C-alpha positions in Angstrom: -83.0 81.8 142.9 -86.3 81.3 144.9 -86.4 77.8 146.1 -90.1 77.8 147.4 -92.5 75.0 146.4 -93.7 75.8 142.8 -97.0 73.8 143.2 -98.3 76.4 145.7 -97.5 79.2 143.2 -99.5 77.4 140.4 -102.6 77.1 142.6 -102.5 80.8 143.5 -102.4 81.7 139.8 -105.7 79.9 139.2 -104.3 77.5 136.6 -106.2 74.3 135.8 -105.8 71.4 138.0 -103.9 69.2 135.5 -102.0 72.0 133.9 -101.0 73.2 137.4 -99.7 69.8 138.4 -97.6 69.6 135.2 -96.2 73.0 135.7 -95.5 72.4 139.3 -93.5 69.2 138.5 -91.5 71.0 135.8 -90.8 73.9 138.1 -89.8 71.6 140.9 -87.2 69.9 138.7 -85.7 73.2 137.5 -85.6 74.5 141.0 -84.0 71.4 142.4 -81.4 71.5 139.7 -80.6 75.2 140.5 -80.2 74.4 144.2 -77.5 71.7 143.8 -73.8 72.5 144.6 -71.3 72.3 141.7 -68.4 69.6 142.1 -65.1 71.2 140.9 -61.5 69.7 141.4 -59.1 71.8 143.5 -55.4 70.8 143.1 -53.6 70.2 146.4 -50.7 72.5 147.3 -47.1 71.5 146.5 -45.6 69.1 149.0 -43.2 70.7 151.5 -39.9 69.0 151.0 -36.5 69.5 152.8 -33.8 70.6 150.4 -30.2 71.6 151.0 -27.1 72.5 149.0 -24.3 70.0 149.1 -21.5 70.4 151.6 -18.3 71.6 150.0 -15.0 70.9 151.8 -11.6 69.3 151.6 -11.7 65.5 151.3 -8.8 62.9 151.6 -9.0 60.2 149.0 -8.3 56.7 150.2 -7.7 53.3 148.7 -9.7 50.9 150.8 -9.0 47.2 151.0 -9.3 44.2 153.3 -6.5 41.9 154.4 -5.0 39.9 157.2 -2.4 40.5 159.8 0.8 38.4 159.8 3.8 38.1 162.1 7.0 39.9 161.1 9.0 36.9 162.4 7.8 33.4 163.3 10.3 30.6 164.0 9.9 26.9 164.8 12.1 26.1 167.8 13.7 22.6 167.1 16.1 20.2 168.8 19.2 20.2 166.6 21.0 17.5 168.7 19.9 14.1 169.9 19.2 13.6 173.6 16.6 13.5 176.3 14.7 16.8 177.0 16.0 17.7 180.4 13.9 20.8 181.2 11.3 23.3 179.9 12.4 26.7 181.1 9.4 29.0 180.3 5.7 29.2 180.7 3.6 28.3 177.7 2.3 31.4 175.9 4.6 33.8 177.8 6.5 36.8 176.3 10.3 36.3 176.3 13.2 38.5 175.5 15.9 37.6 173.0 18.4 35.1 174.4 16.1 33.7 177.1 16.7 30.0 177.6 13.6 27.9 176.7 14.7 24.3 176.6 17.6 22.2 177.9 18.6 18.9 176.1 20.8 16.5 178.1 24.0 18.7 178.0 26.4 16.4 179.9 27.2 14.1 177.0 28.0 17.1 174.7 30.0 18.8 177.5 32.2 15.7 177.7 32.7 15.6 174.0 33.7 19.2 174.1 36.3 18.5 176.9 37.6 15.6 174.8 38.0 17.8 171.8 39.8 20.4 173.8 42.2 17.8 175.1 42.9 16.5 171.6 43.6 20.1 170.6 46.0 20.6 173.4 47.9 17.4 172.4 48.0 18.7 168.8 49.5 22.0 170.0 52.2 20.1 171.9 53.1 18.1 168.8 53.4 21.3 166.8 55.8 22.8 169.3 57.9 19.7 169.4 58.1 19.2 165.6 58.8 22.9 165.2 61.7 22.8 167.6 63.0 19.6 165.9 62.8 21.3 162.5 64.8 24.3 163.7 67.5 22.0 165.0 67.7 20.0 161.9 67.9 23.1 159.7 70.8 24.4 161.8 72.7 21.1 161.5 72.2 21.0 157.8 73.7 24.5 157.4 76.8 23.1 159.4 76.6 19.9 157.2 76.3 17.8 160.4 73.2 15.9 159.0 71.9 15.0 155.6 69.2 16.9 153.7 66.9 13.9 154.0 66.9 14.3 157.8 65.7 17.9 157.4 63.1 16.8 154.9 61.7 14.3 157.4 61.6 16.9 160.2 59.8 19.4 157.8 57.2 16.8 157.0 56.6 16.0 160.7 56.2 19.7 161.5 53.7 20.2 158.7 51.8 17.1 159.7 51.6 18.3 163.3 50.2 21.7 162.2 47.6 20.0 160.1 46.6 17.8 163.0 46.2 21.0 165.1 43.9 22.5 162.6 41.8 19.4 162.6 41.7 19.3 166.4 40.7 23.0 166.5 37.8 22.3 164.1 36.7 19.3 166.2 36.7 21.6 169.2 34.6 24.2 167.4 32.1 21.5 166.3 31.8 20.2 169.9 31.2 23.7 171.2 28.4 24.3 168.6 26.7 21.0 169.5 27.1 21.8 173.2 25.4 25.1 172.5 22.5 23.4 170.8 21.7 21.6 174.1 20.3 25.0 175.3 17.5 26.3 173.0 17.1 30.0 173.4 14.8 32.7 172.0 16.2 34.1 168.8 14.3 37.3 169.2 11.7 39.0 171.4 8.3 37.3 171.1 5.6 35.0 172.5 6.3 31.3 172.7 3.6 28.8 172.0 2.8 25.7 174.1 5.6 23.2 174.2 5.3 20.2 171.8 7.7 17.8 173.6 7.7 16.7 177.2 10.5 16.5 179.8 12.2 13.1 179.5 11.3 12.7 175.8 14.0 11.7 173.3 14.3 14.4 170.7 16.4 15.0 167.6 16.7 11.3 166.8 16.4 11.1 163.0 15.6 14.7 162.2 15.2 18.0 164.0 12.2 17.8 166.5 9.9 20.8 166.8 9.7 21.9 170.4 7.6 25.1 170.1 7.1 28.2 168.0 8.0 31.8 168.8 6.2 34.7 167.2 7.2 38.3 167.1 4.1 40.6 167.6 5.6 44.1 167.6 5.5 45.3 165.0 3.1 43.3 162.8 2.5 43.0 159.1 -0.8 43.6 157.3 -1.1 41.9 153.9 -3.7 43.1 151.4 -4.2 43.5 147.7 -5.1 46.5 145.5 -7.1 46.2 142.3 -5.6 47.3 139.0 -7.8 50.4 138.7 -6.6 51.7 142.1 -3.0 50.9 141.1 -3.4 53.1 138.0 -4.9 55.9 140.0 -2.1 55.8 142.6 0.6 55.7 140.0 -1.0 58.7 138.2 -1.1 60.6 141.4 2.5 59.7 142.2 3.6 61.0 138.8 1.7 64.2 139.3 3.4 64.8 142.6 6.8 63.7 141.4 7.0 60.7 143.8 9.1 57.6 143.2 8.2 54.0 144.1 10.7 54.2 147.0 8.6 57.1 148.4 5.6 54.8 148.7 7.2 53.3 151.8 6.4 56.6 153.6 2.7 56.4 152.7 0.7 56.1 155.9 -1.9 53.3 156.3 -4.8 53.0 158.7 -6.1 49.7 160.1 -9.4 48.7 161.8 -10.6 45.4 163.1 -14.1 43.9 162.7 -15.2 45.1 166.1 -13.6 48.5 166.0 -15.1 51.8 164.7 -13.0 53.6 162.2 -9.3 53.0 161.7 -7.6 53.4 165.1 -4.3 51.7 164.2 -1.7 53.7 162.2 1.3 52.3 160.3 3.0 52.7 157.0 3.6 50.8 153.7 6.4 48.3 153.9 6.4 46.5 150.6 4.7 46.7 147.1 5.0 43.8 144.7 6.7 44.6 141.4 4.1 42.8 139.4 0.3 42.3 139.3 -1.2 38.9 139.7 -2.6 38.2 136.2 -5.2 35.7 137.4 -6.8 38.2 139.9 -5.7 41.5 138.5 -4.5 42.7 141.9 -1.2 43.9 143.3 0.1 42.5 146.6 0.9 45.1 149.2 2.1 44.9 152.8 2.0 47.4 155.6 3.8 47.4 159.0 2.0 48.6 162.1 3.4 49.2 165.6 1.8 46.8 168.1 3.4 47.4 171.5 0.2 46.6 173.3 -0.3 43.4 171.2 -3.8 44.3 170.3 -3.3 42.9 166.8 -2.7 39.1 166.5 -1.5 37.3 163.4 -4.4 36.1 161.3 -6.9 38.8 162.1 -9.2 40.1 159.4 -8.5 43.8 158.9 -9.9 46.8 157.1 -7.2 48.9 155.5 -7.2 52.3 153.9 -4.3 54.2 152.4 -4.6 58.0 151.8 -3.1 59.0 148.5 -4.4 62.5 147.6 -6.6 65.4 148.8 -9.4 67.3 147.0 -10.1 70.8 148.2 -13.7 71.4 146.9 -15.4 68.0 147.0 -19.3 67.9 147.1 -20.9 65.7 149.7 -24.5 64.8 150.6 -26.1 62.3 153.0 -26.3 58.8 151.8 -30.0 58.9 152.5 -30.5 61.4 149.7 -29.3 58.9 147.1 -31.6 56.7 145.1 -30.8 53.9 142.7 -32.3 52.3 139.6 -31.2 50.3 136.7 -29.3 53.3 135.4 -27.3 53.7 138.6 -27.3 56.2 141.4 -29.2 59.5 141.3 -30.2 62.5 143.3 -33.5 64.5 143.2 -32.8 68.2 142.7 -35.2 71.1 142.8 -34.7 73.4 139.7 -35.3 77.2 139.6 -39.0 76.6 139.1 -39.2 74.3 142.1 -39.8 71.3 139.9 -38.0 68.1 140.8 -35.4 66.8 138.5 -33.6 63.4 138.6 -29.8 63.7 138.3 -27.6 60.8 137.5 -24.4 61.0 139.6 -21.2 59.2 140.2 -20.6 58.5 143.8 -17.3 58.3 145.7 -16.3 57.2 149.1 -17.8 58.1 152.5 -16.0 60.9 154.3 -17.0 61.6 157.9 -20.5 60.2 157.3 -21.2 62.0 154.1 -21.1 60.6 150.6 -18.7 62.2 148.1 -20.4 63.0 144.7 -17.8 62.7 141.9 -19.9 64.1 139.1 -23.4 65.2 138.1 -23.9 67.8 140.9 -23.2 71.5 141.2 -22.4 73.4 144.4 -25.6 75.5 144.0 -28.0 72.6 143.4 -30.8 72.1 145.9 -30.8 68.5 146.7 -33.9 66.7 148.2 -32.5 65.1 151.3 -35.7 63.9 152.9 -39.1 62.6 151.7 -37.8 61.0 148.6 -40.9 58.7 148.5 -43.3 61.7 148.5 -41.9 63.3 145.4 -41.4 62.2 141.8 -39.4 63.9 138.9 -41.5 66.6 137.2 -43.5 67.4 140.3 -43.6 70.9 141.7 -42.7 71.1 145.4 -42.5 73.7 148.1 -38.8 73.5 149.0 -37.9 74.0 152.6 -34.2 75.0 152.8 -32.2 73.4 155.6 -28.5 72.8 156.3 -26.9 69.4 156.1 -25.7 68.6 159.6 -23.6 65.7 160.8 -26.6 64.2 162.5 -28.2 63.7 159.0 -25.2 61.8 157.8 -25.4 58.1 157.2 -23.4 55.8 159.4 -19.8 55.5 158.4 
């Protein structure tokens, strides 16, 4: 279209002055309308989004719980005899072997009582020998009718009474030996002894046993935790499938981790499973036992526990960052065959080596949006960029 000034063209055609002006104005409007650019909407290209098929591999199923460590053995050391504390024979907080002497309680008095009891026992033994000899003499004389039967009866009674006195003396000697042994308080097993609770020179064991200290065994150590009813049903179903008995559960390995530790560096095994569930909490009490030769675990620690109970060969896993959530639960965004985004409701499982197990709702060939979830919406067409899920993309364990 010619965009020159229409007024000049009208004057060259010799039109009237007024008519020329009107025609020039009309022509100018038409010409200007023809010279404007047309505004049309051009759709943006589909967004480029990283997609990947889920990782498929063998996964170990765990029951995870939290609990606390507890000593296998813990004993209060007490004074079982009365007396003044003569000596403390260990360093507070030290590790001692079984039989190590820890306290001494005024032994002289009880040593004298033991000597006294032994002397009484020796006298009783002498009486038994004498009465036994007299009984034999009287029995021989009765057979020869040299003495009466009454004399033999008296000798028999004296012999029996002497034997009873000997038994009593022997019992007194044993009691004195036990009390004398109580004057030395020794470690009943290998363990760490707490700070002493009584001082040298203090009178102990007056009215009741006086606590002197506490000894705790640290190797091995217990881990107490509970398992909810749903996990109990799953474990029992798996045991039935594998033909295992409740006794076989003692061979189940367990893994322990502390609050400051990564993963589960401590290995042990199940030691006890309660025969009944707690009705008020719906949980089952379980106990594990863990070697602790370096005494890293102390009684009372909070611990993370997991118990492997089965393996799945073809589990599907995706990074945790690929998962979204709404009021309906967890979901993944998946690109269909037309490269249109679909929202898939999924059931999630545990984390395994940094990737989240998908229990249901996902297929091995599905292309999952693993990055840029905020830039895509369901029903939108995308330009998928296939990548491979690497360990570096996994969420923290």
